[in-house]
C-alpha positions as CSV (number, residue, x, y, z in Angstrom):
1,M,0.0,0.0,0.0
2,S,1.4,3.4,-1.0
3,I,1.8,6.1,1.8
4,I,-1.0,8.2,0.1
5,D,-3.3,5.2,0.5
6,S,-2.3,4.7,4.1
7,I,-3.1,8.4,4.9
8,S,-6.5,8.2,2.9
9,R,-7.5,5.3,5.1
10,S,-6.5,7.0,8.2
11,T,-7.7,10.5,7.7
12,E,-10.8,10.4,9.9
13,S,-8.8,9.3,12.9
14,L,-6.0,11.8,12.7
15,T,-5.7,14.7,15.4
16,P,-5.2,18.1,14.4
17,N,-1.6,18.0,14.9
18,E,-1.2,14.7,13.0
19,K,-3.0,16.4,10.3
20,R,-0.6,19.4,10.3
21,L,2.3,16.9,10.1
22,I,0.7,15.1,7.1
23,Q,0.2,18.4,5.4
24,A,4.1,19.4,5.9
25,V,5.0,15.7,4.5
26,M,2.8,16.2,1.6
27,D,4.2,19.8,0.8
28,Q,7.5,18.8,0.9
29,P,7.9,14.9,0.8
30,T,11.7,14.7,-0.1
31,V,12.5,17.0,2.8
32,A,10.5,14.7,5.0
33,A,12.2,11.7,3.7
34,L,15.7,13.0,4.4
35,G,15.2,14.3,7.9
36,T,14.3,12.9,11.4
37,A,11.0,12.8,13.4
38,S,12.5,15.5,15.4
39,D,13.1,17.6,12.3
40,L,9.5,17.3,11.1
41,A,7.9,17.9,14.5
42,G,10.1,20.9,15.0
43,A,9.2,22.4,11.6
44,V,5.5,22.1,12.5
45,G,5.6,23.1,16.1
46,V,4.6,19.8,17.6
47,H,6.3,17.3,20.0
48,E,8.6,14.7,18.5
49,A,6.4,11.9,19.9
50,T,3.5,13.0,17.7
51,A,5.5,12.1,14.7
52,S,6.3,8.6,15.9
53,R,2.6,8.2,16.9
54,L,1.5,9.3,13.2
55,A,4.0,6.8,11.7
56,R,2.6,4.0,13.8
57,K,-1.0,5.1,13.1
58,L,-0.3,4.9,9.5
59,G,0.9,1.3,9.8
60,Y,4.6,1.7,10.3
61,E,6.5,0.1,12.9
62,S,8.5,3.3,13.5
63,Y,9.2,6.7,12.1
64,A,12.3,5.3,10.5
65,A,10.3,2.8,8.7
66,F,7.9,5.5,7.6
67,R,10.8,7.7,6.4
68,E,12.2,4.7,4.4
69,A,8.8,4.4,2.7
70,L,9.0,8.1,1.8
71,R,12.4,7.6,0.3
72,D,11.3,4.7,-1.7
73,E,8.1,6.4,-3.0
74,F,9.4,10.0,-3.5
75,I,13.1,9.9,-4.1
76,A,14.1,6.5,-5.7
77,T,12.2,7.4,-8.9
78,R,13.9,10.7,-9.4
79,E,17.3,9.7,-10.7
80,T,16.6,10.5,-14.2
81,A,15.0,13.8,-13.3
82,T,18.2,14.7,-11.3
83,R,20.3,14.0,-14.4
84,F,17.9,16.2,-16.3
85,E,18.4,18.9,-13.7
86,R,22.1,18.7,-14.0
87,T,21.9,18.9,-17.9
88,I,20.0,22.0,-17.6
89,A,22.1,23.6,-14.9
90,E,25.3,22.8,-17.1
91,S,23.7,24.3,-20.3
92,S,23.6,27.8,-21.5
93,S,19.9,27.8,-21.2
94,G,18.6,29.5,-18.3
95,T,15.4,30.4,-19.6
96,V,12.0,30.3,-18.0
97,F,11.0,27.7,-20.3
98,G,14.0,25.5,-19.5
99,R,13.2,25.6,-15.7
100,L,9.4,25.1,-16.4
101,A,10.2,22.0,-18.5
102,H,12.4,20.6,-15.7
103,Q,9.6,21.1,-13.2
104,E,7.0,19.6,-15.4
105,R,9.2,16.4,-16.0
106,L,9.7,15.9,-12.1
107,A,5.8,16.3,-11.6
108,L,5.0,13.8,-14.6
109,E,7.5,11.3,-13.2
110,E,5.9,11.6,-9.8
111,A,2.5,11.0,-11.2
112,E,3.6,8.2,-13.2
113,A,5.0,6.6,-10.0
114,S,1.9,7.0,-8.0
115,I,-0.8,6.4,-10.8
116,S,-0.5,2.9,-12.4
117,A,-1.8,1.9,-15.9
118,D,-4.2,-0.5,-14.1
119,R,-5.6,2.4,-12.2
120,I,-6.2,4.6,-15.2
121,N,-7.8,1.6,-17.1
122,L,-10.1,1.0,-13.9
123,I,-11.3,4.4,-13.8
124,A,-11.8,4.7,-17.6
125,R,-14.0,1.7,-17.6
126,K,-16.1,2.9,-14.8
127,M,-16.5,6.2,-16.7
128,I,-17.3,4.8,-20.1
129,R,-20.0,2.4,-18.5
130,A,-21.5,4.9,-16.1
131,D,-25.1,6.0,-16.8
132,R,-24.3,9.6,-16.6
133,L,-21.4,11.5,-15.8
134,F,-21.0,14.7,-13.8
135,F,-17.9,16.9,-13.9
136,Y,-17.0,19.6,-11.3
137,G,-14.1,21.9,-11.5
138,Y,-13.7,25.4,-9.6
139,G,-11.2,28.1,-10.6
140,N,-8.4,26.8,-12.9
141,S,-9.7,23.3,-12.7
142,E,-12.8,24.3,-14.5
143,I,-11.0,24.0,-17.8
144,L,-10.2,20.3,-17.0
145,A,-13.9,19.7,-16.2
146,L,-14.9,21.2,-19.5
147,M,-12.4,19.1,-21.5
148,M,-13.4,15.8,-19.8
149,A,-17.1,16.7,-20.5
150,K,-16.6,17.5,-24.0
151,R,-14.4,14.3,-24.7
152,F,-17.0,12.0,-23.0
153,R,-19.9,13.7,-24.8
154,R,-18.1,12.7,-28.3
155,F,-18.2,9.1,-26.9
156,G,-22.1,9.5,-26.9
157,R,-22.2,9.7,-23.1
158,E,-24.8,11.7,-21.2
159,V,-22.5,14.3,-19.5
160,H,-23.4,17.3,-17.1
161,Q,-21.0,19.9,-16.1
162,L,-21.8,21.1,-12.6
163,D,-21.2,24.9,-12.1
164,G,-22.6,28.1,-10.5
165,D,-23.0,29.1,-6.7
166,P,-23.6,26.5,-4.0
167,R,-27.4,27.0,-4.5
168,K,-27.3,26.1,-8.3
169,I,-24.9,23.1,-7.7
170,A,-27.3,21.9,-5.0
171,E,-30.0,22.1,-7.7
172,Q,-27.9,20.1,-10.1
173,A,-27.0,17.2,-7.5
174,L,-30.9,16.9,-6.8
175,G,-31.0,14.6,-9.7
176,F,-28.2,12.3,-8.7
177,R,-29.0,8.8,-8.8
178,D,-27.6,5.2,-8.5
179,G,-25.4,4.5,-11.6
180,D,-24.1,7.9,-11.9
181,L,-20.4,8.9,-11.6
182,L,-19.2,12.2,-10.3
183,F,-15.6,13.3,-11.2
184,T,-14.2,16.6,-9.7
185,F,-10.8,18.1,-8.9
186,A,-9.2,19.4,-5.7
187,F,-5.7,20.9,-5.9
188,R,-4.6,23.5,-3.7
189,R,-7.7,23.1,-1.5
190,P,-11.1,21.4,-1.9
191,P,-13.5,23.3,-4.3
192,H,-16.6,25.3,-3.0
193,G,-19.1,22.8,-1.5
194,Y,-16.8,19.7,-1.8
195,A,-17.9,17.9,1.4
196,P,-21.8,18.4,0.9
197,L,-21.3,17.3,-2.9
198,I,-19.5,14.2,-2.0
199,E,-21.8,13.3,0.8
200,T,-24.7,13.9,-1.5
201,A,-23.3,11.7,-4.3
202,H,-22.7,8.8,-1.8
203,E,-26.2,9.0,-0.5
204,A,-27.5,8.6,-3.8
205,G,-25.3,5.7,-4.7
206,V,-23.1,7.9,-7.1
207,E,-19.6,6.8,-7.4
208,T,-17.1,9.5,-6.8
209,I,-13.6,10.2,-8.5
210,V,-11.4,13.1,-7.2
211,M,-8.0,14.2,-8.9
212,S,-6.0,16.1,-6.6
213,G,-2.4,17.1,-5.7
214,H,-0.3,16.1,-2.6
215,T,-3.4,17.2,-0.3
216,G,-5.8,14.6,-1.7
217,A,-5.2,12.3,1.3
218,M,-6.5,14.9,3.8
219,L,-9.7,15.2,1.8
220,S,-12.9,14.5,4.0
221,P,-15.1,12.8,3.0
222,Q,-12.9,10.8,1.0
223,P,-14.0,9.9,-2.6
224,D,-14.4,6.3,-3.9
225,H,-11.3,6.7,-6.0
226,L,-8.5,9.1,-5.6
227,L,-6.1,10.1,-8.3
228,R,-2.9,12.1,-7.1
229,A,-1.7,14.1,-10.1
230,P,0.7,16.7,-8.4
231,R,1.2,20.0,-10.2
232,S,4.4,21.5,-10.9
233,G,5.8,24.8,-9.4
234,D,5.9,26.2,-6.0
235,V,3.1,24.9,-3.6
236,D,2.5,28.5,-2.5
237,G,3.0,30.1,-6.0
238,F,2.4,29.6,-9.7
239,Q,1.4,25.9,-10.6
240,T,0.5,24.5,-14.0
241,L,-2.1,22.0,-15.4
242,T,0.3,19.9,-17.4
243,V,0.3,16.9,-15.2
244,P,-3.6,16.6,-14.6
245,M,-4.1,17.6,-18.1
246,T,-1.9,14.6,-19.1
247,V,-3.7,12.3,-16.8
248,C,-7.1,13.4,-17.9
249,N,-6.1,12.7,-21.6
250,A,-4.8,9.2,-20.6
251,I,-8.1,8.5,-19.1
252,V,-9.9,9.6,-22.1
253,I,-7.9,7.6,-24.4
254,A,-8.2,4.6,-22.2
255,A,-12.0,4.9,-22.1
256,G,-12.1,4.9,-25.9
257,L,-9.9,2.0,-26.1
258,S,-12.0,0.0,-23.5
259,A,-15.1,0.4,-25.7
260,K,-13.4,0.7,-29.1
261,K,-16.0,-0.3,-31.3
262,Q,-18.8,1.7,-29.7
263,S,-16.5,4.8,-29.4
264,L,-15.4,4.8,-33.0
265,K,-19.0,4.4,-34.3
266,K,-20.1,7.6,-32.1
267,L,-17.1,9.6,-33.4
268,E,-17.9,8.6,-37.0
269,K,-21.4,9.7,-36.5
270,L,-20.2,13.1,-34.9
271,G,-18.1,13.7,-37.9
272,R,-21.1,13.4,-40.2
273,L,-23.1,15.6,-37.9
274,I,-20.4,18.2,-37.8
275,E,-20.3,18.2,-41.8
276,R,-24.1,18.6,-41.9
277,F,-24.1,21.5,-39.4
278,D,-21.1,23.2,-41.2
């Protein structure tokens, strides 16, 4: 089980101080992996024993075992990225584009390490087979929700994009029913109305999928499926949508492949209709 899965399963039982520690780990996993329990606790302002208790609560025998898991999950896969960073540093290109490309590569490798092909295929099959699809993105994530809605609509799926103020979203959620699927995004923080939206979906028998960054493990309530797609850039500054956009496109392609005959038939029909309307 990955560290993210361990955190997700334990979210409801974590104390406020333990949640602060988790947030620090998710913000800077490499720093946490290289430091001690005392370092982590001191950075957050809690007692060292809190860090040790947290490790045990997450299923590790000691903080040392937790730190080793952090190293395996967040450092071991970055050797290629480290070489790439050295290449950039030694080159004459000190442009914004070069630095951005480096950051994107780091984030893409981290996403690839945490989201398996099997998981992408599982999500894709669930989406192509759902009775109706609901997408919700707030702020910058709205463009991801729009893209996903358009792609699956072209496959002939019944698609709804949730938007508007909380009252309007509540009106749209009124029609949730068993067999539907809700896909939403939660990166820097959960979108407006996240908790009641997930609760309403679960009460109606709607399967829920959330794409998030490092903070996904702290979401409450937890969705049925969590995809961790960390964005590149400073956690407190500018961040891009390259990684989540790539993951979304992978899901769309996998969904088309999982129902290839049906998808191609719908796309061919769409092509004829576009010609007619043009």
